[in-house]
N, C-alpha and C positions, 0 to 999 in steps of 0.2 A: 353289684356292690364290689365285687372283686376288681373291677377297672374304675372305680370312683376316682382315685387320684389322678389318672391319666385323663379322664373325661372332664373333670372340672378344669384341669390344666389347660386343655384343648379348648373348653368353652369360653375360658377367661384370658386366652392369649394374648388379646389385643387391648386388655385393660392395663394401663400403667399410670404410675404417679408421675407427676412432674417435679424433678429434683429442684432445679434452678439454684442450687448452691446453698439452699437452705437446711438446717438441721432438722430431723424428725421430731415430730411433736411428741411429748410424753403422753401417756394414755389419759389423763385427766384432761388435759388441753384438747386432746384430739376428740374425745367424747363430747367435750362441752360446745366445740365448734360444730360437730356433727349434728348434735341433738335438734338443731334448728331446721335440719332439712329431713328429720324422720318424723314417722306418725306420732301423733301425740300420746298414744297408747303403747307405744313401743317399750317394752320391758328389756333392758339390754342384759344379756346372759354370757356373751363370749367376745373376745377380741383376739386375733391373730395378727401378728407383727412379723413380716418377712425381712431377712437381712439384705435380700436383693434390692439396690438402690430405688429400681422402678417398680417393685411389686407393690400392690395396694394393701392397705390394711383391711382386715376383714371383721366386720362388726355383725354380731349374730344376736337374735332375739327369737321369741316364740312367734313374732310376726313376719320373719324373713331373716335374709342377709343382704348387707350392703357392703359394696367395696369403696373404700374412702381412699383419698389422696393423703398418704402419711405426712405431708409437708404442710398442708392448709387445712386438713380436715373436712374439705369439700367431698361430697357424695358423687362418685363417679357413676354409679350404677347399681340396681339390684342385682343379685345372683339367684337367678331362677334354677340354675342347675344344683347349688347347694341346698335349696329348698326342697327340691325334687329328691335327692337323695336322703335328706332328713326324712321326708315321708316314707320312701322306700324302707329305710331301716326302722321306722315306727310299725309299718306294715310287717316286716319280716320278723321283728320281735314279739308281735301281738298276734301273728297268723291271720291279719287282716281285720281282727276285731275292733281296732282302734276306728276303723271307718264307721261303726256303728255305735260308737261311744261306749265300748265295752273293753277298755284298755286293761283294767286289772284282770278280768277273766282272760283275755288273750294273752296276757304275760305268762298267767300260770298254765294256760293250755300249750304254750309254745315250749314249755320245760318238758311237758309228756310227749309232745311230737318229737323233739330232740331224743328222748329216750326211747321212743317208738322206732325211729331211724336207726338207732344204735342197734337195737334188737335186730332189726331187719338186715342190717349189714353184716351181722354175725351168723343169723339164722339161714339167710339166703344161701351163701356159699355152703353150708353144711347139708342143706337139702340138695343143692346142685350136687355135691361130692357123693351123697349117698345114692344118686341114681346113676353113678359112674359114667357121666357123660365125657365124651372124648371130642377133640377139636374137631374130626370128620363128621361128627353128629351134627356141629352146627351149620357146616355147609354153606356154600354161596348160593344155592338155589332155595328159595323160599318154599315151605310146605304148601300143599293146596288149600286146606282148610284155614279158616280164620283162626280157629283155637290154636292150631299147630304154629301157626305164624306168631300168635301172640305168645305162646309158651317159649318159641326159639329166641324172639326178641328179648323177652324179659330174662330169660337166662343169660344170653350174651351180654346184653347191656348191664345186667345186674353184676355179673362177674368182673366185668372190665372196670366197672366204677366202685364197686364195694369199698376197696381201701380208701380212696377219697371221701365216700360218704361216711365211712367210719371215723376218718379224722375229723371230718366237719361236724359230725353229730357228737362226738366226744368233746372236742373243744367248745361246741356250743352249749353242751351241758355244764361244762366247767365255768363258761362266762355267765350263764343264766343263774346257776345256783352259787355265784360268786366263790368258786374254787371247788364245790362239791366235796369237801374234806381235805383237798390238798393244802388250805391254809393251816389247818390243824395237823396234818400230819408231818408236813415238810416246813412249816413256819412261814410267817407271815408278817412283814413289818407295818406298824400301825399307819394309817393315812397321813400323808403329808399335810401340815396346815401352814398357811401364809398368813400371819397375823401381822401384816403390813398393808399399807396403801398401795395401789396399783403401781404408781410412779416408783416408790422406793423398791418394791418386788422386782420390777423390771431392771432397775439399776443393779440391784443385787445378783440378778441372774445373769446379766452381761458380764459383771466383774468376775463372778466365778466360772462362767463358760465363755471365754473370749472365743472359741470356735463354733458359737451357735449359728445355726441356720434360720431358725424361726422360734417365736415364743408364743404360747397359746394360754390364754387367761381365761378362766371360768369364774362366774360369780353364782353361788348357791342362793336358794330362796332366803336363807338366813344371813346372805350377804358375805359368807366366807369365801375367800379367794383362794382358787387353786392355780398354779402355774407350772405348766410343762415347757421344757427346753427341748428343742429339737436340733440334731446334728445331721449335717448331710441331708439326704433326701427323706430320712425318716421312715425306712421300710423294714426296719429291724427294732425290736425292742432295745437292743444296744445302743441305738441311736436317739434314744431318749433319757431324759433326767427329770426329777421333780424338785423344785424349790421347797425347803422346809424351814420356816422360822420357829416353829415350836411356840410354846405358851411361856411367857415371861416367868421368871422365878420369883421368889420374894424380894429380891434386889432390883427387880425389874429390868434385870439383864436379860438380852435376847440372842441367842445363837442362831445364826443363819447358816444353812448347810445345803448342799446340792446332792441330792440322791441320785446317783447313777446306777445303772444295770448292775454293775459288778459289785456294788455295795449292798444289794439286796440279798434276802435269804432265799434258799432252795424254792420255797414257795412262790416268792415274788417272780423268780426267773421263770418258773414253769406256766404261771398264768400270764406273764409277760409274753410268752410266745403263742399263748392260747388264740389272743385275737390275729395273729398275723397268719398263723395256721389255719384258722376258721375260713378266710377269704382266700387262701392260697398264696398270698404276698409274701410269705416266708421263703418261698422257692422261685420268687422272681417271676417273670413274664411266663415262663414255663408252667409255673404253678398256678398263676391266674387263669391261663388258658385250660388247664386241667380241671381246674376247680368250676370253671364256667360251664365247661362240656358235662361235669358230673351233676351240676344244678339242673341243666337242661335234660339229663338223662333220668332225672326223678320225674319228669313229667311223662316220659316213655314207660317208666317201672309202674307208675300210677295208672296210666291208661291201659297197659297191657295186663296188670293185675286186676282191674275192674272187668276187663273182658273175659279172663279167667274164670273169675268169681261167678259172673253171670252164666258162662257154659255150665259151671258145675252145679249152680242152682237150678238151671234148667233140667239138667240130667237128674238131679234129685226129685223135682216135682214130676218128671216124667216117670220115674221108677217107683214113685211113692203110692 
Protein backbone atom coordinates (compact mmCIF):
# COMPACT_ATOMS: atom_id res chain seq x y z
CA UNK A 1 0.00 0.00 0.00
CA UNK A 2 2.98 2.33 0.52
CA UNK A 3 3.83 2.04 -3.17
CA UNK A 4 0.27 2.02 -4.48
CA UNK A 5 0.53 5.23 -6.60
CA UNK A 6 3.77 4.14 -8.24
CA UNK A 7 2.54 0.60 -8.95
CA UNK A 8 -0.74 1.82 -10.42
CA UNK A 9 1.07 4.33 -12.62
CA UNK A 10 3.46 1.59 -13.82
CA UNK A 11 0.66 -0.89 -14.55
CA UNK A 12 -1.36 1.68 -16.50
CA UNK A 13 1.51 3.44 -18.24
CA UNK A 14 0.43 2.29 -21.71
CA UNK A 15 -3.26 3.23 -21.42
CA UNK A 16 -3.91 6.58 -23.06
CA UNK A 17 -6.91 8.49 -24.35
CA UNK A 18 -7.00 9.66 -27.95
CA UNK A 19 -7.25 13.46 -27.95
CA UNK A 20 -7.95 14.06 -31.62
CA UNK A 21 -8.64 17.76 -31.11
CA UNK A 22 -11.93 17.10 -29.31
CA UNK A 23 -12.88 18.64 -25.94
CA UNK A 24 -13.20 16.37 -22.93
CA UNK A 25 -16.68 15.09 -22.16
CA UNK A 26 -18.46 16.34 -19.07
CA UNK A 27 -19.09 13.69 -16.39
CA UNK A 28 -22.77 13.17 -17.25
CA UNK A 29 -22.04 12.54 -20.94
CA UNK A 30 -18.96 10.47 -20.14
CA UNK A 31 -20.97 8.19 -17.85
CA UNK A 32 -23.87 7.97 -20.31
CA UNK A 33 -21.64 6.77 -23.13
CA UNK A 34 -19.60 4.38 -20.98
CA UNK A 35 -22.70 2.81 -19.44
CA UNK A 36 -23.36 0.79 -22.59
CA UNK A 37 -20.04 -1.03 -22.16
CA UNK A 38 -20.32 -1.68 -18.42
CA UNK A 39 -21.96 -4.63 -16.66
CA UNK A 40 -25.68 -4.12 -16.20
CA UNK A 41 -25.37 -4.39 -12.41
CA UNK A 42 -22.49 -1.89 -12.12
CA UNK A 43 -23.21 0.69 -9.41
CA UNK A 44 -21.05 3.73 -10.15
CA UNK A 45 -19.30 5.16 -7.09
CA UNK A 46 -16.36 7.29 -8.23
CA UNK A 47 -14.87 9.12 -11.19
CA UNK A 48 -11.35 10.53 -11.53
CA UNK A 49 -10.44 13.04 -14.20
CA UNK A 50 -6.79 13.82 -14.94
CA UNK A 51 -5.63 17.08 -16.50
CA UNK A 52 -2.94 15.38 -18.61
CA UNK A 53 -4.39 15.35 -22.18
CA UNK A 54 -3.82 11.65 -22.81
CA UNK A 55 -4.66 10.40 -19.29
CA UNK A 56 -7.75 8.16 -19.15
CA UNK A 57 -10.71 8.85 -16.88
CA UNK A 58 -11.04 6.26 -14.11
CA UNK A 59 -14.51 5.01 -13.32
CA UNK A 60 -14.96 3.02 -10.12
CA UNK A 61 -17.75 0.84 -8.75
CA UNK A 62 -18.18 -2.03 -6.34
CA UNK A 63 -17.70 -4.33 -9.36
CA UNK A 64 -14.30 -2.96 -10.37
CA UNK A 65 -12.55 -0.11 -12.17
CA UNK A 66 -12.61 0.92 -15.82
CA UNK A 67 -10.29 3.23 -17.75
CA UNK A 68 -12.25 5.43 -20.16
CA UNK A 69 -11.27 7.59 -23.08
CA UNK A 70 -12.20 11.07 -21.77
CA UNK A 71 -13.03 12.29 -25.30
CA UNK A 72 -15.54 9.68 -26.48
CA UNK A 73 -16.44 7.68 -23.34
CA UNK A 74 -15.12 4.41 -24.80
CA UNK A 75 -13.93 1.82 -22.24
CA UNK A 76 -10.23 1.30 -22.90
CA UNK A 77 -9.90 -1.60 -20.45
CA UNK A 78 -10.50 -2.65 -16.87
CA UNK A 79 -7.98 -1.91 -14.12
CA UNK A 80 -7.10 -5.06 -12.23
CA UNK A 81 -4.36 -3.31 -10.24
CA UNK A 82 -6.82 -0.78 -8.77
CA UNK A 83 -9.22 -3.56 -7.81
CA UNK A 84 -6.33 -5.45 -6.24
CA UNK A 85 -5.35 -2.49 -4.07
CA UNK A 86 -8.98 -1.93 -3.08
CA UNK A 87 -9.07 -5.53 -1.86
CA UNK A 88 -5.74 -5.10 -0.06
CA UNK A 89 -7.06 -2.01 1.69
CA UNK A 90 -10.21 -3.87 2.75
CA UNK A 91 -8.09 -6.71 4.16
CA UNK A 92 -5.86 -4.20 5.93
CA UNK A 93 -8.72 -2.32 7.60
CA UNK A 94 -10.56 -5.49 8.64
CA UNK A 95 -7.51 -7.66 9.54
CA UNK A 96 -8.62 -10.10 6.85
CA UNK A 97 -12.07 -10.87 8.27
CA UNK A 98 -13.71 -9.27 5.24
CA UNK A 99 -12.74 -12.48 3.41
CA UNK A 100 -15.13 -14.47 5.64
CA UNK A 101 -17.92 -11.85 5.49
CA UNK A 102 -17.19 -10.44 8.95
CA UNK A 103 -16.37 -6.89 7.92
CA UNK A 104 -17.92 -5.16 10.95
CA UNK A 105 -16.11 -7.46 13.38
CA UNK A 106 -12.85 -7.07 11.49
CA UNK A 107 -13.11 -3.28 11.46
CA UNK A 108 -13.61 -3.20 15.22
CA UNK A 109 -10.74 -5.64 15.73
CA UNK A 110 -8.43 -3.58 13.49
CA UNK A 111 -8.68 -0.66 15.90
CA UNK A 112 -7.68 -2.90 18.79
CA UNK A 113 -4.76 -4.28 16.78
CA UNK A 114 -3.54 -0.73 16.13
CA UNK A 115 -3.75 0.03 19.86
CA UNK A 116 -1.84 -3.20 20.59
CA UNK A 117 0.91 -2.24 18.14
CA UNK A 118 1.14 1.19 19.75
CA UNK A 119 1.56 -0.34 23.20
CA UNK A 120 4.10 -2.84 21.88
CA UNK A 121 6.16 -0.11 20.20
CA UNK A 122 6.26 1.76 23.53
CA UNK A 123 6.78 -1.17 25.90
CA UNK A 124 9.32 -3.01 23.73
CA UNK A 125 12.06 -0.35 23.95
CA UNK A 126 11.36 0.01 27.67
CA UNK A 127 11.95 -3.70 28.26
CA UNK A 128 15.04 -3.57 26.07
CA UNK A 129 16.41 -0.55 27.93
CA UNK A 130 15.79 -2.13 31.32
CA UNK A 131 18.08 -5.01 30.36
CA UNK A 132 20.86 -2.52 29.56
CA UNK A 133 21.62 -4.07 26.20
CA UNK A 134 24.49 -2.43 24.35
CA UNK A 135 25.39 -2.57 20.65
CA UNK A 136 28.28 -5.01 21.17
CA UNK A 137 25.80 -7.51 22.63
CA UNK A 138 23.91 -7.64 19.37
CA UNK A 139 27.01 -8.81 17.60
CA UNK A 140 27.37 -9.99 14.06
CA UNK A 141 27.63 -13.61 15.06
CA UNK A 142 24.36 -15.30 15.81
CA UNK A 143 24.00 -17.17 19.11
CA UNK A 144 23.97 -20.94 18.92
CA UNK A 145 20.54 -21.74 20.34
CA UNK A 146 17.31 -20.99 18.48
CA UNK A 147 15.91 -19.20 21.54
CA UNK A 148 18.94 -16.90 21.69
CA UNK A 149 18.73 -16.22 17.97
CA UNK A 150 15.02 -15.39 18.25
CA UNK A 151 15.71 -13.09 21.20
CA UNK A 152 18.57 -11.35 19.37
CA UNK A 153 16.57 -10.78 16.18
CA UNK A 154 13.48 -9.72 18.13
CA UNK A 155 15.35 -7.03 20.03
CA UNK A 156 17.44 -5.82 17.09
CA UNK A 157 14.56 -5.54 14.61
CA UNK A 158 12.21 -4.18 17.26
CA UNK A 159 14.53 -1.36 18.31
CA UNK A 160 15.32 -0.35 14.72
CA UNK A 161 11.67 -0.26 13.63
CA UNK A 162 9.96 0.89 16.84
CA UNK A 163 9.74 4.59 15.80
CA UNK A 164 8.13 3.71 12.47
CA UNK A 165 5.71 1.20 14.01
CA UNK A 166 4.84 3.82 16.63
CA UNK A 167 4.06 6.42 13.94
CA UNK A 168 2.09 3.97 11.79
CA UNK A 169 0.03 2.61 14.70
CA UNK A 170 -0.71 6.07 16.12
CA UNK A 171 -1.88 7.42 12.77
CA UNK A 172 -3.82 4.21 12.20
CA UNK A 173 -5.69 4.82 15.45
CA UNK A 174 -6.43 8.41 14.42
CA UNK A 175 -7.78 7.29 11.06
CA UNK A 176 -9.70 4.33 12.45
CA UNK A 177 -11.44 6.25 15.19
CA UNK A 178 -11.92 9.37 13.02
CA UNK A 179 -9.57 11.55 14.98
CA UNK A 180 -9.57 9.83 18.39
CA UNK A 181 -10.24 13.11 20.17
CA UNK A 182 -8.14 15.28 17.86
CA UNK A 183 -11.26 16.77 16.27
CA UNK A 184 -12.66 17.65 19.70
CA UNK A 185 -9.45 19.05 21.17
CA UNK A 186 -8.10 20.93 18.17
CA UNK A 187 -11.24 21.59 16.20
CA UNK A 188 -12.42 20.18 12.90
CA UNK A 189 -14.39 21.75 10.06
CA UNK A 190 -17.68 20.11 9.13
CA UNK A 191 -17.61 17.81 6.11
CA UNK A 192 -17.80 19.52 2.73
CA UNK A 193 -21.07 19.08 0.83
CA UNK A 194 -21.59 19.43 -2.90
CA UNK A 195 -25.25 20.19 -3.54
CA UNK A 196 -24.65 20.38 -7.29
CA UNK A 197 -24.77 17.96 -10.19
CA UNK A 198 -21.47 16.49 -11.34
CA UNK A 199 -21.14 18.74 -14.41
CA UNK A 200 -21.70 21.92 -12.41
CA UNK A 201 -19.36 20.74 -9.66
CA UNK A 202 -16.55 20.10 -12.15
CA UNK A 203 -17.02 23.53 -13.74
CA UNK A 204 -16.93 25.22 -10.33
CA UNK A 205 -13.82 23.29 -9.27
CA UNK A 206 -11.91 24.16 -12.45
CA UNK A 207 -12.91 27.82 -12.15
CA UNK A 208 -11.72 28.07 -8.55
CA UNK A 209 -8.60 25.94 -9.02
CA UNK A 210 -7.03 26.80 -12.39
CA UNK A 211 -3.85 24.98 -11.31
CA UNK A 212 -5.65 21.66 -10.74
CA UNK A 213 -4.03 18.39 -11.83
CA UNK A 214 -6.88 15.95 -11.14
CA UNK A 215 -10.48 15.88 -9.91
CA UNK A 216 -11.93 13.01 -7.88
CA UNK A 217 -15.68 12.59 -7.50
CA UNK A 218 -17.45 10.17 -5.16
CA UNK A 219 -21.14 9.40 -4.85
CA UNK A 220 -22.40 8.15 -1.48
CA UNK A 221 -25.24 5.64 -1.17
CA UNK A 222 -27.67 8.53 -0.67
CA UNK A 223 -26.43 10.22 -3.85
CA UNK A 224 -24.49 13.01 -2.11
CA UNK A 225 -21.48 14.07 -4.17
CA UNK A 226 -17.98 14.72 -2.82
CA UNK A 227 -15.35 16.37 -5.00
CA UNK A 228 -11.66 16.63 -4.19
CA UNK A 229 -9.22 18.71 -6.21
CA UNK A 230 -5.62 17.57 -6.54
CA UNK A 231 -2.67 19.86 -7.22
CA UNK A 232 0.68 18.58 -8.46
CA UNK A 233 1.26 14.90 -7.75
CA UNK A 234 -0.96 14.93 -4.65
CA UNK A 235 1.52 13.34 -2.26
CA UNK A 236 0.90 15.87 0.53
CA UNK A 237 -2.32 17.03 2.20
CA UNK A 238 -1.33 20.56 1.16
CA UNK A 239 -1.90 19.44 -2.44
CA UNK A 240 -5.59 18.69 -1.95
CA UNK A 241 -8.73 20.79 -1.62
CA UNK A 242 -12.45 20.07 -1.24
CA UNK A 243 -15.30 21.73 -3.09
CA UNK A 244 -18.11 22.89 -0.79
CA UNK A 245 -21.38 24.31 -2.07
CA UNK A 246 -23.13 24.19 1.28
CA UNK A 247 -26.89 24.04 1.74
CA UNK A 248 -29.00 26.75 0.04
CA UNK A 249 -30.42 29.34 2.43
CA UNK A 250 -34.00 30.68 2.49
CA UNK A 251 -33.36 32.78 -0.59
CA UNK A 252 -32.10 29.68 -2.39
CA UNK A 253 -28.72 31.33 -2.74
CA UNK A 254 -25.79 28.94 -2.81
CA UNK A 255 -22.20 29.86 -2.01
CA UNK A 256 -19.56 27.66 -3.59
CA UNK A 257 -16.12 27.63 -2.00
CA UNK A 258 -12.94 25.63 -2.33
CA UNK A 259 -11.53 24.46 0.99
CA UNK A 260 -7.77 24.32 0.79
CA UNK A 261 -5.43 22.85 3.39
CA UNK A 262 -4.44 26.22 4.80
CA UNK A 263 -8.11 27.12 5.34
CA UNK A 264 -8.71 24.21 7.72
CA UNK A 265 -8.55 24.19 11.50
CA UNK A 266 -5.72 22.58 13.47
CA UNK A 267 -7.60 19.29 13.78
CA UNK A 268 -8.12 19.17 10.01
CA UNK A 269 -4.41 19.63 9.42
CA UNK A 270 -3.39 16.96 11.94
CA UNK A 271 -5.83 14.44 10.47
CA UNK A 272 -4.80 15.51 6.98
CA UNK A 273 -1.22 14.42 7.63
CA UNK A 274 -2.25 11.17 9.37
CA UNK A 275 -3.04 9.34 6.13
CA UNK A 276 0.28 10.28 4.50
CA UNK A 277 2.34 9.47 7.60
CA UNK A 278 0.52 6.14 7.96
CA UNK A 279 1.92 4.90 4.64
CA UNK A 280 5.24 6.75 4.83
CA UNK A 281 4.46 8.87 1.76
CA UNK A 282 4.86 12.04 3.82
CA UNK A 283 8.63 11.48 3.67
CA UNK A 284 8.76 10.64 -0.03
CA UNK A 285 10.49 7.57 -1.45
CA UNK A 286 12.71 7.23 1.64
CA UNK A 287 9.64 7.16 3.87
CA UNK A 288 7.91 4.62 1.65
CA UNK A 289 10.96 2.35 1.76
CA UNK A 290 11.29 2.71 5.54
CA UNK A 291 7.60 2.01 6.13
CA UNK A 292 7.69 -0.98 3.79
CA UNK A 293 10.69 -2.38 5.67
CA UNK A 294 8.91 -1.82 8.98
CA UNK A 295 5.83 -3.65 7.70
CA UNK A 296 8.00 -6.64 6.81
CA UNK A 297 9.74 -6.38 10.18
CA UNK A 298 6.41 -6.96 11.94
CA UNK A 299 6.42 -10.45 10.42
CA UNK A 300 9.87 -11.05 11.93
CA UNK A 301 8.75 -9.69 15.30
CA UNK A 302 5.62 -11.85 15.27
CA UNK A 303 7.57 -15.00 14.36
CA UNK A 304 10.36 -14.48 16.87
CA UNK A 305 7.84 -13.46 19.53
CA UNK A 306 5.92 -16.72 19.04
CA UNK A 307 9.16 -18.69 19.21
CA UNK A 308 10.13 -17.01 22.50
CA UNK A 309 6.65 -17.60 23.90
CA UNK A 310 6.85 -21.31 23.03
CA UNK A 311 10.25 -21.59 24.71
CA UNK A 312 8.91 -19.99 27.88
CA UNK A 313 5.83 -22.18 27.83
CA UNK A 314 8.00 -25.28 27.48
CA UNK A 315 10.15 -24.18 30.45
CA UNK A 316 7.04 -23.49 32.50
CA UNK A 317 5.61 -26.94 31.83
CA UNK A 318 8.98 -28.56 32.47
CA UNK A 319 9.37 -26.86 35.84
CA UNK A 320 5.72 -27.29 36.84
